[in-house]
KEMAR-406628 format. One record per residue (C-alpha): residue number from 1; residue in three letters; z, y, x. Coordinates in steps of 0.05 Angstrom, whole numbers, plus 5000, padded with zeros to 4 digits. Last residue first. Layout:
BEGIN
<seq NUM; type ALA; w Z; v Y; u X>
...
This chain:
BEGIN
<seq 228; type UNK; w 8112; v 1887; u 3578>
<seq 227; type UNK; w 8159; v 1869; u 3534>
<seq 226; type UNK; w 8184; v 1940; u 3508>
<seq 225; type UNK; w 8111; v 1949; u 3502>
<seq 224; type UNK; w 8113; v 1921; u 3436>
<seq 223; type UNK; w 8142; v 1975; u 3407>
<seq 222; type UNK; w 8061; v 1993; u 3393>
<seq 221; type UNK; w 8058; v 1956; u 3324>
<seq 220; type UNK; w 8130; v 1989; u 3298>
<seq 219; type UNK; w 8095; v 2063; u 3319>
<seq 218; type UNK; w 8036; v 2039; u 3291>
<seq 217; type UNK; w 8054; v 2015; u 3223>
<seq 216; type UNK; w 8102; v 2074; u 3213>
<seq 215; type UNK; w 8033; v 2127; u 3233>
<seq 214; type UNK; w 7991; v 2098; u 3180>
<seq 213; type UNK; w 7920; v 2102; u 3196>
<seq 212; type UNK; w 7913; v 2037; u 3235>
<seq 211; type UNK; w 7937; v 2009; u 3298>
<seq 210; type UNK; w 7881; v 2031; u 3350>
<seq 209; type UNK; w 7832; v 2011; u 3386>
<seq 208; type UNK; w 7788; v 1985; u 3338>
<seq 207; type UNK; w 7789; v 2072; u 3315>
<seq 206; type UNK; w 7763; v 2078; u 3396>
<seq 205; type UNK; w 7682; v 2102; u 3366>
<seq 204; type UNK; w 7720; v 2162; u 3325>
<seq 203; type UNK; w 7664; v 2159; u 3247>
<seq 202; type UNK; w 7735; v 2121; u 3223>
<seq 201; type UNK; w 7767; v 2179; u 3214>
<seq 200; type UNK; w 7844; v 2187; u 3213>
<seq 199; type UNK; w 7871; v 2140; u 3258>
<seq 198; type UNK; w 7931; v 2144; u 3288>
<seq 197; type UNK; w 7934; v 2154; u 3365>
<seq 196; type UNK; w 7980; v 2106; u 3410>
<seq 195; type UNK; w 7927; v 2071; u 3448>
<seq 194; type UNK; w 7955; v 2028; u 3496>
<seq 193; type UNK; w 7954; v 2010; u 3540>
<seq 192; type UNK; w 7922; v 2027; u 3607>
<seq 191; type UNK; w 7965; v 1970; u 3661>
<seq 190; type UNK; w 7999; v 1974; u 3718>
<seq 189; type UNK; w 8038; v 1927; u 3766>
<seq 188; type UNK; w 7977; v 1880; u 3778>
<seq 187; type UNK; w 7998; v 1823; u 3822>
<seq 186; type UNK; w 7961; v 1764; u 3791>
<seq 185; type UNK; w 8016; v 1725; u 3764>
<seq 184; type UNK; w 8050; v 1797; u 3734>
<seq 183; type UNK; w 7983; v 1811; u 3684>
<seq 182; type UNK; w 7983; v 1742; u 3657>
<seq 181; type UNK; w 8055; v 1749; u 3648>
<seq 180; type UNK; w 8048; v 1817; u 3610>
<seq 179; type UNK; w 8000; v 1802; u 3570>
<seq 178; type UNK; w 8038; v 1733; u 3541>
<seq 177; type UNK; w 8103; v 1777; u 3534>
<seq 176; type UNK; w 8054; v 1823; u 3490>
<seq 175; type UNK; w 8036; v 1774; u 3451>
<seq 174; type UNK; w 8101; v 1745; u 3446>
<seq 173; type UNK; w 8128; v 1813; u 3421>
<seq 172; type UNK; w 8065; v 1823; u 3374>
<seq 171; type UNK; w 8075; v 1753; u 3328>
<seq 170; type UNK; w 8151; v 1787; u 3311>
<seq 169; type UNK; w 8122; v 1849; u 3296>
<seq 168; type UNK; w 8085; v 1823; u 3243>
<seq 167; type UNK; w 8034; v 1868; u 3203>
<seq 166; type UNK; w 7969; v 1817; u 3211>
<seq 165; type UNK; w 7938; v 1882; u 3197>
<seq 164; type UNK; w 7955; v 1919; u 3262>
<seq 163; type UNK; w 7933; v 1848; u 3306>
<seq 162; type UNK; w 7877; v 1869; u 3279>
<seq 161; type UNK; w 7860; v 1937; u 3281>
<seq 160; type UNK; w 7888; v 1933; u 3366>
<seq 159; type UNK; w 7831; v 1872; u 3381>
<seq 158; type UNK; w 7839; v 1798; u 3369>
<seq 157; type UNK; w 7866; v 1764; u 3431>
<seq 156; type UNK; w 7832; v 1742; u 3492>
<seq 155; type UNK; w 7887; v 1712; u 3537>
<seq 154; type UNK; w 7884; v 1711; u 3625>
<seq 153; type UNK; w 7827; v 1661; u 3656>
<seq 152; type UNK; w 7785; v 1711; u 3685>
<seq 151; type UNK; w 7812; v 1781; u 3673>
<seq 150; type UNK; w 7801; v 1832; u 3616>
<seq 149; type UNK; w 7878; v 1825; u 3592>
<seq 148; type UNK; w 7902; v 1810; u 3528>
<seq 147; type UNK; w 7900; v 1867; u 3476>
<seq 146; type UNK; w 7892; v 1927; u 3510>
<seq 145; type UNK; w 7899; v 1904; u 3566>
<seq 144; type UNK; w 7864; v 1943; u 3615>
<seq 143; type UNK; w 7878; v 1947; u 3703>
<seq 142; type UNK; w 7924; v 1972; u 3755>
<seq 141; type UNK; w 7948; v 1964; u 3825>
<seq 140; type UNK; w 7995; v 2014; u 3839>
<seq 139; type UNK; w 7993; v 2030; u 3904>
<seq 138; type UNK; w 8040; v 2028; u 3976>
<seq 137; type UNK; w 8050; v 2098; u 4017>
<seq 136; type UNK; w 8045; v 2087; u 4091>
<seq 135; type UNK; w 8052; v 2154; u 4113>
<seq 134; type UNK; w 7997; v 2145; u 4169>
<seq 133; type UNK; w 7956; v 2081; u 4128>
<seq 132; type UNK; w 7950; v 2023; u 4156>
<seq 131; type UNK; w 8016; v 1989; u 4152>
<seq 130; type UNK; w 8025; v 2005; u 4084>
<seq 129; type UNK; w 7955; v 2007; u 4051>
<seq 128; type UNK; w 7936; v 1942; u 4082>
<seq 127; type UNK; w 7988; v 1901; u 4067>
<seq 126; type UNK; w 7969; v 1925; u 4000>
<seq 125; type UNK; w 7898; v 1904; u 3997>
<seq 124; type UNK; w 7924; v 1833; u 4033>
<seq 123; type UNK; w 7967; v 1832; u 3979>
<seq 122; type UNK; w 7917; v 1850; u 3915>
<seq 121; type UNK; w 7868; v 1796; u 3956>
<seq 120; type UNK; w 7927; v 1748; u 3955>
<seq 119; type UNK; w 7933; v 1751; u 3878>
<seq 118; type UNK; w 7864; v 1763; u 3852>
<seq 117; type UNK; w 7859; v 1687; u 3875>
<seq 116; type UNK; w 7913; v 1669; u 3848>
<seq 115; type UNK; w 7894; v 1690; u 3783>
<seq 114; type UNK; w 7811; v 1669; u 3797>
<seq 113; type UNK; w 7756; v 1706; u 3828>
<seq 112; type UNK; w 7703; v 1685; u 3797>
<seq 111; type UNK; w 7678; v 1743; u 3736>
<seq 110; type UNK; w 7683; v 1799; u 3790>
<seq 109; type UNK; w 7687; v 1855; u 3743>
<seq 108; type UNK; w 7632; v 1903; u 3725>
<seq 107; type UNK; w 7658; v 1964; u 3689>
<seq 106; type UNK; w 7627; v 2004; u 3638>
<seq 105; type UNK; w 7649; v 2080; u 3648>
<seq 104; type UNK; w 7610; v 2102; u 3690>
<seq 103; type UNK; w 7553; v 2086; u 3650>
<seq 102; type UNK; w 7571; v 2159; u 3612>
<seq 101; type UNK; w 7552; v 2188; u 3670>
<seq 100; type UNK; w 7533; v 2156; u 3734>
<seq 99; type UNK; w 7526; v 2067; u 3741>
<seq 98; type UNK; w 7553; v 2003; u 3733>
<seq 97; type UNK; w 7630; v 2021; u 3750>
<seq 96; type UNK; w 7663; v 1977; u 3788>
<seq 95; type UNK; w 7717; v 1923; u 3791>
<seq 94; type UNK; w 7753; v 1871; u 3835>
<seq 93; type UNK; w 7814; v 1918; u 3844>
<seq 92; type UNK; w 7831; v 1983; u 3798>
<seq 91; type UNK; w 7859; v 2016; u 3853>
<seq 90; type UNK; w 7917; v 2066; u 3837>
<seq 89; type UNK; w 7957; v 2126; u 3871>
<seq 88; type UNK; w 7901; v 2132; u 3933>
<seq 87; type UNK; w 7917; v 2127; u 4015>
<seq 86; type UNK; w 7903; v 2203; u 4060>
<seq 85; type UNK; w 7861; v 2145; u 4114>
<seq 84; type UNK; w 7840; v 2113; u 4037>
<seq 83; type UNK; w 7753; v 2123; u 4053>
<seq 82; type UNK; w 7773; v 2103; u 4133>
<seq 81; type UNK; w 7775; v 2038; u 4099>
<seq 80; type UNK; w 7701; v 2040; u 4097>
<seq 79; type UNK; w 7677; v 1981; u 4044>
<seq 78; type UNK; w 7644; v 1924; u 4036>
<seq 77; type UNK; w 7697; v 1914; u 3990>
<seq 76; type UNK; w 7772; v 1950; u 4000>
<seq 75; type UNK; w 7777; v 1962; u 3933>
<seq 74; type UNK; w 7746; v 1991; u 3877>
<seq 73; type UNK; w 7761; v 2022; u 3806>
<seq 72; type UNK; w 7798; v 2086; u 3809>
<seq 71; type UNK; w 7860; v 2131; u 3808>
<seq 70; type UNK; w 7878; v 2190; u 3839>
<seq 69; type UNK; w 7936; v 2246; u 3829>
<seq 68; type UNK; w 7963; v 2210; u 3901>
<seq 67; type UNK; w 7896; v 2216; u 3927>
<seq 66; type UNK; w 7916; v 2297; u 3912>
<seq 65; type UNK; w 7984; v 2285; u 3965>
<seq 64; type UNK; w 7950; v 2252; u 4012>
<seq 63; type UNK; w 7895; v 2322; u 4019>
<seq 62; type UNK; w 7939; v 2378; u 4013>
<seq 61; type UNK; w 7982; v 2341; u 4081>
<seq 60; type UNK; w 8045; v 2298; u 4060>
<seq 59; type UNK; w 8108; v 2308; u 4102>
<seq 58; type UNK; w 8164; v 2360; u 4059>
<seq 57; type UNK; w 8131; v 2307; u 3998>
<seq 56; type UNK; w 8162; v 2242; u 4025>
<seq 55; type UNK; w 8230; v 2280; u 4060>
<seq 54; type UNK; w 8247; v 2306; u 3984>
<seq 53; type UNK; w 8217; v 2238; u 3956>
<seq 52; type UNK; w 8276; v 2196; u 3994>
<seq 51; type UNK; w 8325; v 2250; u 3976>
<seq 50; type UNK; w 8308; v 2252; u 3896>
<seq 49; type UNK; w 8324; v 2178; u 3904>
<seq 48; type UNK; w 8379; v 2179; u 3937>
<seq 47; type UNK; w 8390; v 2143; u 4004>
<seq 46; type UNK; w 8382; v 2064; u 4012>
<seq 45; type UNK; w 8326; v 2036; u 4009>
<seq 44; type UNK; w 8313; v 2082; u 4075>
<seq 43; type UNK; w 8235; v 2089; u 4075>
<seq 42; type UNK; w 8232; v 2168; u 4044>
<seq 41; type UNK; w 8289; v 2173; u 4103>
<seq 40; type UNK; w 8240; v 2170; u 4164>
<seq 39; type UNK; w 8244; v 2104; u 4204>
<seq 38; type UNK; w 8284; v 2098; u 4272>
<seq 37; type UNK; w 8272; v 2024; u 4290>
<seq 36; type UNK; w 8312; v 1969; u 4319>
<seq 35; type UNK; w 8286; v 1908; u 4291>
<seq 34; type UNK; w 8319; v 1889; u 4221>
<seq 33; type UNK; w 8369; v 1943; u 4236>
<seq 32; type UNK; w 8328; v 1993; u 4208>
<seq 31; type UNK; w 8357; v 2056; u 4232>
<seq 30; type UNK; w 8369; v 2120; u 4188>
<seq 29; type UNK; w 8311; v 2183; u 4205>
<seq 28; type UNK; w 8328; v 2241; u 4159>
<seq 27; type UNK; w 8277; v 2296; u 4152>
<seq 26; type UNK; w 8294; v 2357; u 4120>
<seq 25; type UNK; w 8231; v 2382; u 4122>
<seq 24; type UNK; w 8235; v 2437; u 4078>
<seq 23; type UNK; w 8191; v 2438; u 4016>
<seq 22; type UNK; w 8120; v 2463; u 4019>
<seq 21; type UNK; w 8091; v 2435; u 3958>
<seq 20; type UNK; w 8135; v 2429; u 3918>
<seq 19; type UNK; w 8108; v 2435; u 3849>
<seq 18; type UNK; w 8031; v 2389; u 3865>
<seq 17; type UNK; w 8077; v 2341; u 3893>
<seq 16; type UNK; w 8125; v 2350; u 3842>
<seq 15; type UNK; w 8072; v 2326; u 3779>
<seq 14; type UNK; w 8063; v 2261; u 3811>
<seq 13; type UNK; w 8140; v 2250; u 3821>
<seq 12; type UNK; w 8157; v 2270; u 3743>
<seq 11; type UNK; w 8102; v 2211; u 3730>
<seq 10; type UNK; w 8129; v 2164; u 3768>
<seq 9; type UNK; w 8163; v 2131; u 3727>
<seq 8; type UNK; w 8184; v 2057; u 3755>
<seq 7; type UNK; w 8159; v 2003; u 3721>
<seq 6; type UNK; w 8100; v 2015; u 3697>
<seq 5; type UNK; w 8072; v 2030; u 3636>
<seq 4; type UNK; w 8005; v 2084; u 3645>
<seq 3; type UNK; w 7996; v 2104; u 3563>
<seq 2; type UNK; w 7932; v 2124; u 3544>
<seq 1; type UNK; w 7909; v 2181; u 3504>
């Protein structure tokens, strides 16, 4: 199982999108001081989060709620923008699936994009979702970073099982800090790490992604997530 590490805790909100489809339309308009326009309550940063969420949910269609529970590799390159007219929870930008079936889990990355290029691309994608979709819900740009961000120019550290063999939590903190910095520089705000499963059978195909068979060791090593 992978934990999705984000600055904000989004999971309860996402579950509520399914549970409260019939939330009353209790909208309160507030004045936008900068442009003098009236904006909905959910866009008012000064309002209570609970009220903003309820207001947003009351406006969402079933299709829009579904897409906020959906994340895929891809971006807007060569894609009809209407495909994402209902928004989407997350995009793994500049990554595409290599094929169907089992191959669908294998991704191909654009290796020509440096950190600056990727950050600009993610910003442009974010502007589309904020400015051109009906509700203007921003996306979460996500990626893999189990033992280093999977991007050009990022640092590749030893696999998790190797890092755990060091028994060095201070070093793990430094690894995590580097991953966090290299991720944020590219505009990525969500990474799929760590794998917290305990490796009890080496025949499992993802044993190398774990921190071993000892629960205590695994627990102290994954403490590095606090740095991400």
